[in-house]
C-alpha positions as CSV (number, residue, x, y, z in Angstrom):
1,M,17.7,20.9,4.8
2,S,19.6,24.2,4.4
3,G,20.8,27.0,6.7
4,F,21.2,26.4,10.4
5,E,18.5,23.9,11.1
6,G,19.8,22.5,14.4
7,S,22.8,21.9,16.6
8,Y,24.9,18.8,16.9
9,L,24.2,19.0,20.7
10,G,22.1,16.0,21.5
11,A,20.8,15.6,18.0
12,N,23.3,13.2,16.4
13,D,20.4,10.7,15.9
14,K,18.9,13.3,13.5
15,I,22.0,13.8,11.5
16,S,22.6,11.5,8.5
17,P,26.1,10.3,7.5
18,R,26.0,12.8,4.6
19,A,25.4,15.9,6.8
20,I,27.6,18.9,6.1
21,M,28.2,20.7,9.3
22,E,29.4,24.2,9.9
23,C,31.3,25.8,12.8
24,K,29.1,28.5,14.3
25,I,32.2,30.5,15.4
26,C,34.1,30.8,12.2
27,W,31.8,29.3,9.6
28,T,34.3,26.6,8.6
29,P,32.4,23.6,7.1
30,Y,33.0,19.9,7.6
31,D,32.0,17.9,4.5
32,P,32.1,14.1,5.0
33,A,32.9,13.7,1.3
34,E,36.2,15.5,1.9
35,G,37.2,14.5,5.4
36,D,39.8,16.6,7.3
37,D,43.4,16.6,6.1
38,T,44.6,18.5,9.2
39,R,43.6,15.6,11.5
40,Q,44.1,12.8,8.9
41,V,40.3,12.1,8.8
42,L,39.6,10.1,5.6
43,P,37.1,11.2,3.0
44,G,33.7,9.5,3.7
45,T,33.9,9.9,7.5
46,P,30.5,11.1,8.8
47,F,30.6,14.0,11.3
48,I,29.1,11.8,14.0
49,A,32.0,9.3,13.6
50,L,34.7,12.0,14.2
51,P,36.8,11.5,17.4
52,D,35.5,13.1,20.5
53,D,38.5,15.4,20.7
54,W,38.1,16.5,17.1
55,S,37.8,20.3,16.8
56,C,37.4,22.9,14.1
57,P,40.6,23.0,11.9
58,N,40.4,26.8,11.7
59,C,39.5,28.0,15.2
60,D,39.7,24.9,17.3
61,A,36.0,25.1,18.4
62,P,34.8,21.7,19.7
63,K,32.4,19.5,17.8
64,E,29.5,20.8,20.0
65,Q,29.8,24.2,18.3
66,F,28.9,22.8,14.9
67,L,25.5,23.2,13.3
68,V,23.8,21.5,10.4
69,S,24.4,23.4,7.2
70,E,23.1,20.9,4.7
71,D,21.9,17.3,5.1
72,P,21.2,15.5,1.8
73,G,20.5,12.3,3.7
74,S,17.9,13.6,6.2
75,D,14.9,12.7,4.1
76,A,16.1,9.2,3.8
77,M,16.6,8.9,7.5
78,Q,13.1,10.2,8.3
79,Q,11.6,7.8,5.7
80,A,13.5,4.9,7.2
81,A,12.4,5.8,10.7
82,W,8.7,6.0,9.5
83,L,9.0,2.7,7.8
84,A,10.5,1.1,10.9
85,A,7.7,2.4,13.1
86,R,5.1,1.0,10.7
87,T,6.6,-2.5,10.6
88,E,7.2,-2.4,14.4
89,A,3.5,-1.8,14.9
90,L,2.7,-4.6,12.6
91,V,4.9,-7.1,14.4
92,T,3.6,-5.9,17.8
93,D,0.0,-6.3,16.6
94,F,0.5,-9.9,15.4
95,T,2.7,-10.9,18.3
96,E,-0.2,-9.9,20.6
97,V,-2.5,-12.1,18.4
98,W,0.0,-15.0,18.9
99,H,0.1,-14.7,22.6
100,A,-3.6,-14.0,23.1
101,K,-5.3,-16.4,20.6
102,M,-3.0,-18.6,18.6
103,R,-0.5,-20.3,21.0
104,D,-2.7,-23.4,21.6
105,V,-4.1,-23.7,18.1
106,P,-3.0,-27.1,16.6
107,I,-2.0,-25.7,13.2
108,V,0.7,-23.4,14.6
109,N,4.4,-24.0,14.2
110,K,6.0,-23.2,17.6
111,L,9.5,-23.2,16.0
112,L,8.6,-19.8,14.4
113,H,7.8,-16.3,15.7
114,V,6.4,-13.1,14.3
115,Q,8.8,-11.2,12.1
116,A,8.7,-8.6,9.4
117,V,11.0,-9.4,6.5
118,G,12.3,-7.2,3.7
119,F,9.9,-4.2,4.1
120,D,10.6,-1.4,1.7
121,L,8.6,1.3,-0.1
122,Y,6.8,0.2,-3.3
123,Q,5.1,3.1,-5.0
124,G,5.3,4.9,-1.7
125,R,3.7,2.1,0.3
126,P,5.5,-0.3,2.7
127,L,5.6,-3.8,1.2
128,G,7.2,-6.8,2.7
129,V,6.5,-10.3,4.1
130,L,5.1,-10.9,7.5
131,L,6.0,-14.3,9.1
132,S,4.1,-15.9,11.9
133,P,3.8,-19.4,13.4
134,W,0.6,-19.9,11.4
135,F,1.1,-17.9,8.1
136,M,3.5,-16.2,5.7
137,N,1.8,-13.2,4.0
138,L,2.8,-10.4,1.6
139,I,1.7,-7.3,3.4
140,L,1.0,-3.9,1.8
141,L,0.5,-0.9,4.2
142,P,-0.8,2.6,3.3
143,A,1.6,5.4,2.2
144,E,2.4,8.2,4.7
145,G,-0.7,10.4,5.0
146,E,-2.9,7.8,3.3
147,D,-6.0,6.6,5.1
148,W,-7.1,3.0,4.8
149,S,-9.4,3.1,7.8
150,D,-12.4,2.5,5.5
151,L,-11.1,-0.9,4.2
152,Q,-13.8,-3.6,4.5
153,P,-12.3,-6.7,6.1
154,G,-12.5,-9.7,3.7
155,A,-12.8,-7.6,0.6
156,K,-10.6,-8.8,-2.3
157,E,-8.3,-6.8,-4.5
158,Y,-5.9,-7.9,-7.3
159,I,-2.6,-6.2,-7.5
160,T,-0.2,-6.7,-10.3
161,F,3.6,-7.0,-10.0
162,A,6.2,-8.0,-12.6
163,S,5.7,-11.7,-11.8
164,G,1.9,-11.7,-12.1
165,Q,-1.3,-10.7,-10.5
166,Y,-1.8,-11.4,-6.8
167,E,-5.0,-11.5,-4.7
168,F,-4.9,-9.3,-1.6
169,I,-7.5,-9.4,1.2
170,H,-8.3,-6.2,3.0
171,N,-8.2,-6.2,6.8
172,K,-7.8,-3.9,9.8
173,R,-6.0,-4.2,13.2
174,D,-5.9,-1.9,16.2
175,M,-2.2,-0.9,16.0
176,T,-1.6,-1.5,12.3
177,G,-4.8,0.1,11.0
178,G,-5.9,-0.9,7.5
179,Y,-3.7,-3.2,5.5
180,K,-3.8,-5.6,2.5
181,A,-2.5,-9.2,2.8
182,C,-1.7,-11.9,0.2
183,S,-1.4,-15.4,1.5
184,L,1.8,-17.1,0.5
185,F,1.9,-20.0,2.8
186,S,-0.4,-21.4,5.5
187,P,-0.1,-23.4,7.7
188,M,3.7,-23.2,8.3
189,N,4.4,-26.8,9.3
190,D,6.8,-27.4,6.4
191,F,9.4,-25.0,8.0
192,R,11.9,-26.3,10.4
193,S,13.4,-23.0,11.6
194,Q,12.9,-19.3,11.6
195,A,16.0,-18.9,9.4
196,Q,14.5,-21.2,6.8
197,A,11.3,-19.2,6.7
198,V,13.1,-15.9,6.5
199,E,15.2,-17.2,3.6
200,V,12.1,-18.2,1.6
201,A,10.4,-14.9,2.4
202,R,13.4,-12.9,1.1
203,A,13.5,-15.1,-2.1
204,V,9.8,-14.4,-2.6
205,L,10.4,-10.6,-2.5
206,V,13.1,-10.9,-5.1
207,A,11.0,-13.2,-7.4
208,L,8.0,-10.9,-7.0
209,F,9.6,-8.4,-9.3
210,Q,11.0,-10.8,-11.8
211,E,9.1,-11.1,-15.1
212,E,10.3,-14.6,-15.8
213,H,7.9,-15.9,-13.2
214,R,4.9,-14.5,-14.9
215,A,4.2,-17.4,-17.3
216,E,4.4,-19.8,-14.4
217,T,2.1,-17.9,-12.1
218,D,-0.4,-17.4,-14.9
219,R,-0.9,-21.1,-14.6
220,S,-1.6,-20.8,-10.9
221,A,-4.3,-23.5,-10.6
222,E,-2.2,-26.1,-12.4
223,I,0.9,-25.3,-10.4
224,R,-1.0,-25.3,-7.2
225,A,-2.2,-28.8,-7.9
226,A,1.3,-29.9,-8.7
227,R,2.6,-28.3,-5.5
228,E,0.0,-30.1,-3.4
229,A,0.9,-33.4,-5.0
230,E,4.5,-32.8,-4.3
231,L,3.9,-32.0,-0.6
232,E,1.7,-35.1,-0.4
233,A,4.5,-37.2,-1.9
234,V,6.9,-35.8,0.7
235,T,4.6,-36.7,3.5
236,E,4.2,-40.3,2.3
237,A,7.9,-40.6,1.9
238,E,8.5,-39.4,5.5
239,A,6.0,-41.9,6.9
240,E,8.2,-44.7,5.5
241,E,11.5,-43.3,6.9
242,D,12.8,-43.7,10.4
243,A,12.3,-40.8,12.9
244,E,15.8,-39.3,12.4
245,A,15.5,-39.1,8.6
246,A,12.0,-37.6,9.0
247,L,13.5,-34.5,10.5
248,I,15.1,-33.6,7.2
249,I,12.7,-31.8,4.9
250,E,13.4,-29.5,1.9
251,A,12.4,-25.9,2.3
252,P,9.4,-24.7,0.2
253,T,10.8,-23.2,-2.9
254,R,10.4,-19.6,-4.0
255,R,8.3,-20.8,-7.0
256,Q,6.0,-22.9,-4.7
257,V,5.4,-20.0,-2.3
258,L,4.7,-17.5,-5.1
259,T,2.2,-19.7,-6.8
260,A,0.5,-20.4,-3.5
261,G,-0.1,-16.6,-3.2
262,L,-1.8,-16.6,-6.6
263,S,-4.2,-19.4,-5.9
264,G,-6.8,-17.3,-4.2
265,E,-6.4,-19.1,-0.8
266,Q,-6.0,-17.0,2.3
267,G,-4.3,-18.4,5.4
């Protein structure tokens, strides 16, 4: 953004912390990187964080008389707002599913709720993990301006990341529109809290881009069988313990969740 694109008046939610402002009375700039020695404002202080009584160091014009001269961070702010809107729609969509259809289904884990975890842009498209009481899925959404309305629900697509190749299922929802989902975990009965599920989801997003997991995930069928045997052993052990000890269960590991996503099963 360059020139006088807008006033500080009522628009501080559109100004990034990096915005360089300019007094419209005497053209004196305020650069956050430099601060303001005359008022002992430290370098790195955003314009919107200046005291209410701060004024132009040259002509004493109030903050309201400053306009945006340049804002290197505005694009990032707009991108973040767009990403937040997309993930909010996703969460709203599946929260509605939870209340309308899934609450009384036996497989749900009522200790959990719908939450979007770690969404960021990957090759221009929002990618993250969606948690719900009945599944944990990697979700890929279309890029800004990209139309996925023609996706055929149930169609499969393999997408490659540094850690291996993952099977995504195409789908569509009213608010979300077209999206692609890779099942990581379903059902969610192994989780004992939302925080535990979020921790695993964040670990998955880190491991997704780590090449050292590729050799393991290429053996997805073998690892899946080992994972199922491990969970079965845990279940048998719990049956022999008293009720108090049975409440303690190890969280699914990052490796277990990743390999589940490669198995071709969709929760």
